C-alpha positions as CSV (number, residue, x, y, z in Angstrom):
1,X,-59.1,-18.2,43.8
2,X,-56.1,-18.9,41.9
3,X,-54.8,-19.4,38.5
4,X,-53.8,-22.7,37.1
5,X,-51.5,-22.4,33.8
6,X,-50.8,-26.3,33.5
7,X,-52.8,-26.6,30.2
8,X,-50.3,-23.9,28.8
9,X,-47.2,-25.5,29.8
10,X,-48.6,-28.9,28.4
11,X,-49.2,-27.1,25.2
12,X,-45.7,-25.8,25.0
13,X,-44.4,-29.4,25.5
14,X,-46.8,-30.8,23.0
15,X,-45.5,-28.2,20.4
16,X,-41.7,-28.7,21.5
17,X,-41.7,-24.9,22.6
18,X,-39.7,-23.5,25.7
19,X,-41.0,-20.7,27.9
20,X,-38.3,-18.5,26.4
21,X,-40.0,-19.2,23.1
22,X,-43.3,-18.2,24.4
23,X,-41.9,-15.1,25.8
24,X,-40.3,-14.0,22.4
25,X,-43.3,-14.9,20.4
26,X,-46.1,-13.4,22.5
27,X,-43.8,-10.3,23.3
28,X,-44.3,-10.7,27.1
29,X,-42.2,-9.8,29.9
30,X,-39.9,-12.1,32.0
31,X,-42.0,-11.0,34.9
32,X,-45.2,-12.0,33.5
33,X,-43.9,-15.4,32.9
34,X,-42.4,-15.7,36.2
35,X,-45.7,-14.8,37.7
36,X,-47.6,-17.3,35.6
37,X,-44.9,-19.9,36.7
38,X,-46.1,-19.5,40.2
39,X,-49.8,-19.4,39.5
40,X,-50.2,-15.8,39.7
41,X,-52.4,-13.2,38.1
42,X,-51.2,-11.5,34.9
43,X,-53.2,-9.1,32.6
44,X,-55.7,-10.2,30.3
45,X,-53.5,-8.3,27.7
46,X,-50.9,-10.7,28.4
47,X,-53.2,-13.6,28.2
48,X,-54.4,-12.2,24.9
49,X,-50.8,-11.9,23.5
50,X,-50.3,-15.6,24.3
51,X,-53.6,-16.7,22.8
52,X,-52.6,-14.8,19.7
53,X,-49.1,-16.0,19.5
54,X,-50.2,-19.8,19.9
55,X,-53.5,-19.4,18.0
56,X,-55.6,-20.8,20.9
57,X,-58.7,-19.8,23.1
58,X,-58.0,-18.4,26.6
59,X,-59.6,-21.7,28.1
60,X,-57.0,-23.4,26.3
61,X,-54.2,-21.9,28.3
62,X,-55.6,-20.9,31.9
63,X,-58.1,-22.5,34.5
64,X,-59.6,-20.5,37.5
65,X,-59.1,-22.6,40.5
66,X,-61.9,-21.8,43.2
67,X,-61.2,-21.7,46.9
68,X,-63.2,-24.6,48.3
69,X,-62.9,-23.3,52.0
70,X,-65.3,-20.2,51.3
């Protein structure tokens, strides 16, 4: 199972924001942002901060990609 943050990256583009802007707005660490850039797992606290900062629901920023081989 992997996380896909493509919806978040597209949302940032649509709003004319950079990842640096997101980091500052949401108060998240550079490490959390780096993990997300690689499709890694971050805490629900981080996702909640992003949702609050952007005024969106969690399903607007992340998708769970199931492993089809299992």
